C-alpha positions in Angstrom: 0.1 -0.1 0.1 1.1 3.7 -1.3 0.2 6.5 1.2 1.2 9.7 -0.7 1.0 13.4 1.5 2.1 15.5 -1.7 0.0 16.6 -4.8 3.0 15.7 -6.9 4.1 12.3 -5.9 0.2 11.9 -5.9 -0.1 12.3 -9.6 3.1 10.6 -10.7 1.6 7.2 -8.9 -1.4 8.2 -10.8 -0.1 8.9 -14.0 1.2 5.6 -14.6 -2.2 4.0 -14.3 -3.0 2.4 -17.5 -6.3 3.2 -19.0 -7.5 0.3 -19.3 -7.8 -0.1 -15.2 -10.9 1.2 -13.4 -10.0 3.5 -10.4 -12.4 3.9 -7.1 -12.0 6.4 -4.4 -13.3 6.5 -1.0 -13.5 10.6 0.4 -13.4 10.0 4.1 -12.1 12.5 7.1 -10.1 9.7 8.6 -11.5 8.4 12.0 -12.8 4.9 10.5 -15.2 2.9 11.1 -17.7 0.5 10.0 -19.4 2.2 7.5 -15.7 3.5 6.0 -15.4 -0.5 5.6 -17.7 -1.1 3.9 -17.3 1.4 1.3 -14.0 0.6 0.6 -15.1 -3.6 0.4 -18.0 -2.0 -2.4 -14.7 0.4 -4.2 -12.7 -2.9 -4.0 -15.6 -5.2 -5.2 -16.1 -2.5 -8.6 -12.1 -1.7 -9.3 -9.2 -2.5 -10.4 -7.5 0.0 -7.9 -8.6 1.2 -4.6 -8.1 4.6 -3.7 -9.0 6.3 0.1 -8.5 9.8 1.0 -7.7 10.4 4.7 -8.2 15.1 5.1 -10.0 16.6 8.2 -11.4 19.2 6.1 -11.1 22.4 7.3 -13.9 24.6 5.2 -16.4 22.3 5.9 -16.9 23.0 9.1 -18.5 26.5 11.0 -18.0 25.6 14.3 -13.6 26.2 15.1 -14.3 23.5 18.8 -16.3 20.8 15.8 -13.1 21.0 13.8 -10.6 21.0 16.7 -12.3 18.2 17.9 -12.5 15.8 15.3 -10.3 12.1 15.7 -7.1 12.1 14.6 -6.5 8.4 14.4 -3.5 8.2 11.2 -1.8 5.1 12.2 -5.6 3.5 13.2 -6.9 4.3 9.6 -3.7 3.3 7.8 -3.8 -0.4 9.8 -7.6 -0.4 9.1 -6.4 -0.1 5.0 -4.2 -2.4 5.2 -5.8 -4.4 6.3 -9.3 -3.8 3.7 -6.5 -4.4 0.4 -7.0 -0.6 0.2 -3.9 0.4 -2.7 -2.7 3.7 -2.0 -4.1 6.7 0.4 -4.1 10.3 -0.7 -3.2 12.0 2.5 -2.2 15.7 2.2 -2.5 19.0 4.0 -4.5 21.6 4.0 -1.6 23.9 1.2 -1.4 21.1 -0.9 -5.2 21.0 -1.4 -6.0 24.7 -0.5 -2.7 27.1 -2.0 -5.9 29.4 -3.4 -6.4 29.6 0.8 -10.3 29.1 0.0 -10.9 32.0 -2.4 -12.2 29.6 -5.5 -14.9 27.5 -3.8 -18.5 25.6 -5.4 -21.6 26.7 -4.6 -25.3 25.3 -4.9 -27.9 27.9 -4.7 -31.1 25.0 -4.2 -30.2 21.6 -2.0 -27.5 23.0 0.0 -29.5 25.4 1.9 -32.1 23.3 3.3 -31.7 20.7 6.1 -28.3 20.8 7.3 -27.8 23.6 5.6 -30.0 25.8 7.8 -28.0 25.0 11.0 -24.3 24.7 9.5 -23.8 28.1 6.9 -21.2 27.3 4.3 -21.0 23.8 5.2 -21.6 22.6 1.8 -19.2 24.8 -0.5 -16.7 23.6 1.6 -17.9 19.9 1.0 -18.7 20.1 -2.4 -14.8 22.2 -3.1 -12.8 19.6 -1.3 -14.9 17.0 -3.5 -14.2 18.4 -6.3 -10.7 18.9 -5.7 -10.0 15.3 -4.9 -11.9 13.9 -7.9 -9.8 16.2 -10.6 -6.6 14.4 -8.6 -7.7 11.1 -8.4 -9.5 11.2 -11.4 -11.5 7.9 -10.1 -13.6 6.1 -12.9 -15.7 5.8 -9.3 -16.4 7.3 -6.3 -18.0 6.5 -3.2 -20.2 8.3 -1.1 -22.3 6.7 2.3 -26.0 7.1 1.8 -26.1 7.9 5.8 -25.1 11.9 4.5 -28.2 11.8 2.6 -28.1 15.4 1.6 -24.5 15.2 0.5 -24.7 12.4 -1.7 -27.3 13.6 -3.3 -25.3 17.5 -3.8 -21.7 15.4 -5.1 -24.1 13.4 -7.1 -25.6 17.0 -8.7 -22.1 18.5 -8.9 -20.8 15.7 -10.7 -23.8 15.7 -13.4 -23.9 19.3 -13.6 -19.6 19.8 -14.6 -20.2 17.6 -16.7 -17.7 15.0 -14.6 -16.6 11.5 -16.4 -17.6 9.4 -13.3 -20.3 7.5 -11.5 -21.2 9.0 -7.7 -21.8 4.9 -5.9 -24.2 5.3 -2.4 -24.0 3.0 -0.5 -26.1 1.8 2.9 -25.7 3.2 6.0 -24.1 0.8 8.7 -25.8 0.6 12.3 -24.6 -0.4 15.1 -26.5 -3.7 16.4 -28.7 -1.0 18.1 -29.6 0.7 15.5 -27.7 3.6 15.4 -25.9 4.5 12.1 -22.4 4.7 12.6 -20.3 7.8 12.9 -17.0 9.2 13.6 -19.1 11.4 16.2 -20.0 8.5 18.1 -17.2 9.0 19.4 -17.8 12.0 21.2 -21.2 10.7 23.2 -20.9 9.0 27.3 -21.6 5.3 28.0 -25.6 6.7 29.2 -25.5 9.3 25.7 -24.8 6.1 23.4 -27.3 4.6 24.9 -30.2 7.3 24.7 -28.9 8.1 21.5 -30.2 4.6 20.0 -33.5 5.8 20.6 -32.9 8.0 17.5 -32.9 5.9 14.2 -36.1 3.9 16.3 -38.5 7.4 16.7 -37.0 8.7 13.1 -38.7 5.2 12.2 -41.7 5.7 13.5 -44.6 5.7 10.9 -46.3 8.8 11.8 -45.9 12.8 10.4 -42.9 14.5 10.2 -43.9 17.2 12.3 -45.0 14.7 15.1 -41.7 13.4 14.8 -39.7 16.5 16.0 -42.3 16.4 18.7 -41.1 12.6 19.9 -37.8 13.6 19.4 -37.9 16.6 22.1 -39.8 14.3 24.4 -37.5 12.1 24.6 -35.1 15.4 25.5 -33.2 15.2 22.7 -32.6 18.7 20.8 -34.2 18.7 18.0 -32.8 21.1 14.3 -34.5 19.6 11.9 -37.2 16.4 10.7 -37.7 17.1 7.0 -39.1 14.2 4.5 -36.4 14.8 1.5 -36.1 13.2 -2.0 -38.0 10.5 -0.4 -36.4 10.0 2.9 -37.2 10.9 6.3 -34.4 13.2 7.0 -33.4 14.4 11.4 -30.1 16.2 13.0 -30.7 16.2 16.3 -28.5 16.7 19.7 -27.9 13.8 22.6 -25.0 15.3 25.2 -24.2 17.9 23.1 -22.9 16.0 20.3 -24.8 16.8 16.8 -26.1 13.3 14.5 -28.0 13.0 11.8 -29.6 10.2 10.1 -32.3 9.6 7.1 -34.5 6.6 6.2 -36.7 5.5 3.6 -40.3 7.4 3.7 -43.1 4.5 4.9 -45.4 3.3 2.3 -48.2 5.8 1.9 -46.6 9.2 3.1 -44.3 9.1 0.0 -43.9 13.6 -0.7 
């Protein structure tokens, strides 16, 4: 497994891959978990070469404390990638990916202000900007994103289509813990008590009731609710549990499709 920290060394490696070989990319911010493993597994199944990026992208954080507290687990991530058969890790720093210091960015003005965008201004500008940079550098035939971040997945698909980018964005099912909580790096910040409480989030979200009623049920159970909204065939929600922001989404139940 190769590890690259500079764009020049990455491009030297990427440029010698024959055009007959398909390259897949799993873009991540590190702190890898079972959800990322599922993306890597799918990437390896679909492609000749499996690559992963590890980059904590500061431009998508609107809260400096959130950025400062993001887990740094590179050694564990490296071992997981090696065990999972990843061919190459792209591990750049900010100066490599943002030589312009974020003067240029990608914006979307219809979907990005909704849902998480309402509560995290500028978040999706940062997401789309860094994803476009990574796709341009890696030049994959396919890139893999989890459905847990449903809004992000729709925005990335839309960006690729809008800019005629020659690749397929593959959405992969949300991986859940045994108690059905969606696996996320943010779960590491939950205390034992709040981790137990967080398991009630997906159960309430799955209730066959209007979104407004589900929001009331979550609030009655002691969660601080950012939103519960139906969006593109999914019920999407964001809540706070013990000071940790968690998101989830599920297919809308039959009879309540919008």
